[in-house]
DRENMARPA-164690 format. One line per field, with one value per residue (C-alpha): residue in one letter; residue number from 1; x, y, z. Coordinates in steps of 0.2 Angstrom, whole numbers. Layout:
BEGIN
res = c(A, ...)
n = c(NUM, ...)
u = c(X, ...)
v = c(Y, ...)
w = c(Z, ...)
//
This chain:
BEGIN
res = c(M, R, K, L, L, V, I, F, F, A, I, T, F, S, L, F, L, A, A, C, S, G, G, S, N, N, D, D, A, S, E, K, N, T, D, T, N, E, E, G, S, A, E, T, I, E, V, R, H, E, L, D, S, N, V, V, E, V, P, K, N, P, E, K, V, A, V, F, D, I, G, S, L, D, T, I, A, S, L, G, E, Q, D, R, V, V, G, L, P, Q, A, T, I, P, A, Y, L, S, E, F, T, D, E, K, Y, E, N, F, G, S, L, K, E, P, D, F, E, K, I, H, A, S, N, P, D, L, I, I, I, T, G, R, Q, M, E, L, Y, D, Q, F, K, E, I, A, P, T, I, Y, L, D, I, D, T, H, N, Y, L, G, S, F, E, K, N, A, T, L, L, G, E, I, F, D, K, E, D, E, V, A, S, K, L, D, E, L, N, E, Q, V, D, G, I, K, E, E, V, S, K, T, D, D, T, A, L, I, V, L, G, T, E, G, K, V, S, A, Y, G, P, A, S, R, F, G, I, I, H, D, V, F, G, V, T, P, A, D, A, N, I, E, E, S, T, H, G, Q, S, I, T, F, E, Y, I, L, E, T, N, P, D, I, I, Y, V, I, D, R, D, S, A, I, G, M, E, S, S, V, K, E, S, F, E, N, D, I, V, Q, K, T, D, A, Y, Q, N, D, R, I, L, Y, L, D, G, E, I, W, Y, L, A, G, G, G, L, Q, S, L, S, M, M, I, D, E, I, S, E, T, I, K)
n = c(1, 2, 3, 4, 5, 6, 7, 8, 9, 10, 11, 12, 13, 14, 15, 16, 17, 18, 19, 20, 21, 22, 23, 24, 25, 26, 27, 28, 29, 30, 31, 32, 33, 34, 35, 36, 37, 38, 39, 40, 41, 42, 43, 44, 45, 46, 47, 48, 49, 50, 51, 52, 53, 54, 55, 56, 57, 58, 59, 60, 61, 62, 63, 64, 65, 66, 67, 68, 69, 70, 71, 72, 73, 74, 75, 76, 77, 78, 79, 80, 81, 82, 83, 84, 85, 86, 87, 88, 89, 90, 91, 92, 93, 94, 95, 96, 97, 98, 99, 100, 101, 102, 103, 104, 105, 106, 107, 108, 109, 110, 111, 112, 113, 114, 115, 116, 117, 118, 119, 120, 121, 122, 123, 124, 125, 126, 127, 128, 129, 130, 131, 132, 133, 134, 135, 136, 137, 138, 139, 140, 141, 142, 143, 144, 145, 146, 147, 148, 149, 150, 151, 152, 153, 154, 155, 156, 157, 158, 159, 160, 161, 162, 163, 164, 165, 166, 167, 168, 169, 170, 171, 172, 173, 174, 175, 176, 177, 178, 179, 180, 181, 182, 183, 184, 185, 186, 187, 188, 189, 190, 191, 192, 193, 194, 195, 196, 197, 198, 199, 200, 201, 202, 203, 204, 205, 206, 207, 208, 209, 210, 211, 212, 213, 214, 215, 216, 217, 218, 219, 220, 221, 222, 223, 224, 225, 226, 227, 228, 229, 230, 231, 232, 233, 234, 235, 236, 237, 238, 239, 240, 241, 242, 243, 244, 245, 246, 247, 248, 249, 250, 251, 252, 253, 254, 255, 256, 257, 258, 259, 260, 261, 262, 263, 264, 265, 266, 267, 268, 269, 270, 271, 272, 273, 274, 275, 276, 277, 278, 279, 280, 281, 282, 283, 284, 285, 286, 287, 288, 289, 290, 291, 292, 293, 294, 295, 296, 297, 298, 299, 300, 301, 302, 303, 304, 305, 306, 307, 308, 309, 310, 311, 312, 313, 314, 315, 316, 317, 318, 319, 320, 321, 322, 323, 324)
u = c(393, 381, 373, 371, 362, 351, 346, 344, 332, 322, 319, 315, 302, 294, 292, 285, 272, 267, 265, 254, 243, 241, 236, 224, 215, 214, 207, 193, 189, 188, 176, 165, 164, 160, 147, 139, 139, 132, 118, 114, 114, 103, 90, 76, 57, 49, 34, 23, 11, 0, 12, 26, 26, 42, 45, 52, 66, 63, 76, 71, 73, 77, 87, 80, 62, 54, 35, 22, 7, 0, -9, 8, 16, 3, 6, 25, 23, 11, 25, 37, 48, 47, 66, 67, 58, 70, 58, 40, 29, 26, 14, -1, 2, -13, -11, -10, 6, 13, 30, 34, 34, 50, 65, 74, 63, 67, 52, 49, 36, 18, 8, 5, 22, 36, 54, 63, 80, 78, 72, 87, 99, 92, 97, 82, 83, 64, 50, 32, 19, 0, -13, -9, 9, 5, 8, 26, 31, 44, 53, 52, 59, 74, 80, 76, 65, 47, 31, 13, 1, -17, -34, -46, -62, -71, -61, -57, -52, -44, -32, -29, -24, -13, -4, -2, 5, 18, 24, 25, 36, 47, 50, 51, 35, 24, 18, 14, 4, -6, -10, -16, -26, -35, -39, -46, -57, -64, -68, -76, -87, -92, -98, -107, -117, -121, -126, -137, -148, -153, -163, -154, -149, -134, -127, -108, -103, -86, -87, -74, -76, -95, -96, -102, -99, -108, -99, -108, -104, -87, -81, -67, -77, -88, -80, -95, -107, -97, -88, -97, -114, -122, -137, -134, -148, -144, -137, -134, -121, -108, -92, -78, -62, -68, -87, -103, -106, -123, -135, -142, -159, -153, -149, -166, -174, -163, -167, -155, -156, -138, -127, -108, -98, -79, -72, -58, -53, -49, -41, -28, -25, -36, -48, -65, -82, -89, -101, -108, -111, -118, -131, -141, -160, -162, -152, -160, -176, -169, -172, -153, -152, -168, -163, -145, -137, -126, -110, -93, -80, -61, -55, -37, -40, -53, -46, -28, -23, -35, -27, -17, -17, -21, -33, -44, -47, -50, -63, -72, -73, -79, -93, -98, -101, -114, -124, -140)
v = c(41, 39, 55, 50, 34, 43, 55, 40, 31, 47, 50, 31, 31, 47, 40, 24, 34, 44, 28, 21, 37, 37, 19, 21, 35, 24, 10, 22, 28, 11, 6, 21, 17, -2, 3, 15, 2, -11, 0, 4, -14, -19, -5, -17, -19, -36, -39, -53, -57, -72, -78, -82, -92, -83, -65, -54, -42, -27, -13, 4, 18, 6, 14, 3, -4, -14, -11, -22, -16, 0, 5, 5, 14, 28, 29, 30, 44, 53, 52, 60, 44, 40, 41, 26, 16, 7, -1, -7, -15, -1, -10, -3, 13, 25, 42, 51, 41, 43, 50, 31, 28, 38, 28, 31, 18, 0, -9, -25, -32, -33, -36, -55, -58, -50, -49, -58, -56, -37, -37, -47, -36, -21, -28, -21, -19, -23, -29, -25, -37, -39, -52, -53, -59, -70, -86, -80, -75, -88, -82, -64, -68, -77, -60, -48, -46, -47, -41, -44, -30, -33, -26, -36, -33, -38, -24, -12, 3, -7, -16, 0, 9, -5, -5, 14, 14, 0, 10, 25, 16, 8, 26, 35, 45, 39, 56, 61, 45, 48, 65, 59, 45, 58, 68, 53, 48, 65, 62, 46, 53, 67, 55, 43, 58, 63, 45, 43, 57, 46, 30, 26, 8, 4, -10, -11, -19, -23, -23, -32, -38, -38, -47, -40, -46, -39, -34, -32, -30, -37, -38, -31, -14, -17, -1, 8, -1, -6, 10, 24, 17, 16, 3, -12, -16, -34, -39, -57, -55, -68, -63, -65, -56, -58, -54, -63, -66, -58, -56, -39, -47, -48, -29, -25, -36, -29, -11, -1, 18, 20, 8, 10, 4, 0, -2, -15, -14, 4, 2, -10, 0, -10, -3, -3, -5, -8, 8, 3, -15, -11, 2, -10, -11, -21, -9, 6, 1, 2, 17, 21, 23, 33, 45, 47, 38, 25, 31, 26, 26, 29, 11, 15, 20, 7, -8, -5, 7, 3, 4, 20, 36, 46, 34, 32, 51, 50, 36, 46, 61, 52, 43, 59, 68, 54, 56, 67)
w = c(147, 162, 157, 139, 145, 156, 142, 130, 142, 146, 127, 125, 139, 133, 115, 123, 133, 117, 108, 121, 122, 103, 103, 117, 106, 91, 101, 108, 90, 84, 98, 94, 76, 79, 91, 79, 65, 77, 82, 64, 58, 74, 70, 64, 67, 70, 59, 59, 45, 39, 26, 38, 54, 59, 63, 49, 54, 44, 43, 49, 36, 22, 8, -6, -6, -19, -19, -26, -17, -25, -9, 0, -14, -12, 7, 4, -8, 4, 17, 5, 5, -14, -16, -6, -19, -30, -41, -44, -57, -69, -80, -70, -61, -57, -66, -49, -45, -63, -55, -52, -71, -72, -78, -62, -54, -60, -69, -60, -72, -68, -52, -56, -65, -56, -64, -51, -60, -59, -41, -36, -46, -37, -20, -10, 9, 10, -2, 1, -7, -6, -11, -29, -25, -10, -19, -23, -6, -4, -19, -13, 4, -3, -10, 5, 20, 13, 22, 16, 18, 13, 18, 29, 21, 37, 46, 32, 43, 56, 44, 34, 50, 55, 38, 38, 56, 52, 36, 47, 60, 46, 38, 55, 51, 65, 70, 52, 49, 65, 59, 42, 50, 61, 45, 37, 51, 51, 32, 36, 50, 38, 24, 36, 42, 24, 20, 36, 29, 14, 11, -5, -9, -20, -30, -33, -49, -58, -77, -88, -106, -106, -90, -73, -55, -39, -23, -7, 12, 18, 0, -10, -12, 3, 11, 3, 13, 29, 32, 23, 27, 10, 11, 0, -13, -9, 8, 3, -11, -8, -1, -14, -20, -38, -34, -37, -56, -60, -75, -81, -76, -58, -59, -65, -52, -38, -45, -34, -32, -36, -46, -44, -58, -58, -75, -73, -92, -91, -75, -82, -98, -109, -122, -113, -119, -101, -102, -119, -114, -97, -101, -112, -114, -98, -87, -94, -86, -68, -57, -56, -75, -77, -63, -70, -55, -64, -57, -64, -51, -54, -58, -55, -38, -33, -42, -41, -27, -12, 5, 3, 13, -3, -11, 4, 4, -15, -12, 2, -9, -24, -15, -6, -22, -27, -11, -13)
//
């Protein structure tokens, strides 16, 4: 009897030790998974922007991004991260970004009229907006962390590089962004050298529905003067997002060597008559017209997609081709 009891207690004790050992291994695995999950959920980047007095906690490598800034969309595509885009306003997408018109991306309405119901249903991890949506910021941030990326026209390259660097950090592509920025700075230096060899003056105008507005230094399209170094035909054009309203008589009086025209109507998909209305009897008297130097820039790039890694390179190439 005593022998049986000894055997019984020995077996019981062995089973107890095995159970404790197994429990200990399970606890270790649970702690490891918990730590991994906590580390993953805590991997955020603190972002400050002018639309919010608080820091915005942005998830690193977000899986689903809603993009309302075409320049940022351009940069995201340039970094090969387009599959992270869950949706965007498909009403106005430049031809070179036509892949984003595919039905696999949700259509979030237009740049000015977002479809908040669809945005909410897509459950994005991050929303990126720009000036066209700034008044709707509070509605966006109720859905997901929202960052405002815009270009400072008084410091175009500085703000451009800051935005690109931030996107590189968010998508874990810092080195790739740095390399692309180096290439762009080389392009900028190249066009500045080309421009420095000429004395040509230029006037930048936006045409829409028979009306024209002029843009000078530190304006929406002021990069042509401020960064590329092209001399403005009128250095006193008012700084404005929408440009200074001008007459055709003003164009003749200013008489620039080059006139850069951005056709807003064609950029947003409207039937355009800008060229027909612009090159009237008055404008035909200018040196620019008579020397065949009224140059129509790609409105989709300049009006819609400014501030992207690809679009800036395209802008440089386009202006470089116009310098003689």
